[in-house]
MIFIGU-103812 format. One record per residue (C-alpha): x, y, z. Coordinates in steps of 0.25 Angstrom, whole numbers, padded with zeros to 4 digits, always signed. Example, Ala and Ser with C-alpha at 12.3 -4.5 7.8 and 13.67 -1.06 7.14 Angstrom:
BEGIN
+0049-0018+0031+0055-0004+0029
END
This chain:
BEGIN
+0064+0026+0006+0077+0019+0004+0073+0011-0008+0068+0022-0016+0079+0022-0026+0078+0008-0029+0063+0005-0029+0058+0019-0031+0044+0021-0025+0040+0007-0026+0046+0002-0013+0038+0012-0006+0026+0009-0014+0027-0005-0011+0027-0002+0004+0015+0007+0004+0007-0003-0004+0011-0014+0006+0006-0005+0017-0007-0002+0010-0010-0017+0007-0009-0019+0022-0019-0008+0025-0029-0013+0014-0027-0027+0019-0030-0022+0033-0043-0016+0028-0048-0028+0021-0045-0037+0034-0053-0027+0042-0065-0026+0033-0075-0031+0043-0069-0025+0055-0078-0015+0061-0073+0000+0062-0061-0003+0053-0056+0008+0045-0050+0005+0031-0037+0012+0028-0029+0014+0016-0015+0019+0012-0015+0030+0001-0003+0024-0007+0001+0036-0014+0001+0045-0002+0009+0034+0006+0019+0033-0006+0022+0048-0006+0023+0049+0009+0032+0037+0009+0042+0043-0001+0044+0055+0008+0045+0047+0021+0042+0035+0029+0033+0024+0024+0025+0022+0037+0022+0037+0038+0018+0037+0023+0008+0025+0026+0002+0031+0038+0000+0044+0031-0007+0038+0019-0016+0028+0027-0030+0033+0027-0044+0027+0031-0052+0023+0019-0066+0029+0018-0077+0018+0015-0087+0020+0004-0097+0013+0012-0094+0013+0027-0098+0001+0035-0107+0001+0047-0096-0004+0056-0086+0007+0053-0077-0002+0044-0072+0006+0032-0066-0006+0024-0073-0008+0011-0068-0022+0007-0068-0020-0008-0061-0007-0007-0050-0013+0001-0048-0025-0008-0047-0016-0020-0037-0007-0014-0029-0020-0009-0029-0026-0023-0025-0013-0029-0014-0011-0019-0009-0026-0020-0008-0024-0036+0000-0011-0034+0009-0018-0023+0012-0029-0033+0015-0020-0044+0025-0012-0035+0031-0025-0030+0033-0030-0044+0040-0017-0048+0049-0018-0036+0052-0033-0039+0056-0029-0054+0065-0018-0048+0072-0028-0039+0073-0038-0050+0080-0027-0059+0089-0023-0048+0093-0038-0045+0096-0040-0060+0104-0028-0061+0112-0032-0049+0114-0046-0055+0119-0039-0068+0108-0045-0077
END
């Protein structure tokens, strides 16, 4: 990644968390779609893979189907409470990473101004 020196792993982490948020939102949106299979992204596996190569390949390799605790009769594997909890946890982690990056950018901006 080109920005590794400036932002460390946090730029890549933000991108992975963003992709995961989209996958979890898709699960929630399809909670009542018959036959829909819930997916998730293993954040740590995707982050490790992204450090060594392409983000898209890392996301694809870390995406997996979720195994439901109680399968539904229509074949849908989305468990709404599980998805909502995972979404909320990911959103908090996303905001934390974003706040760190904003702080880093603010520090760089102040340094460039000579403050």
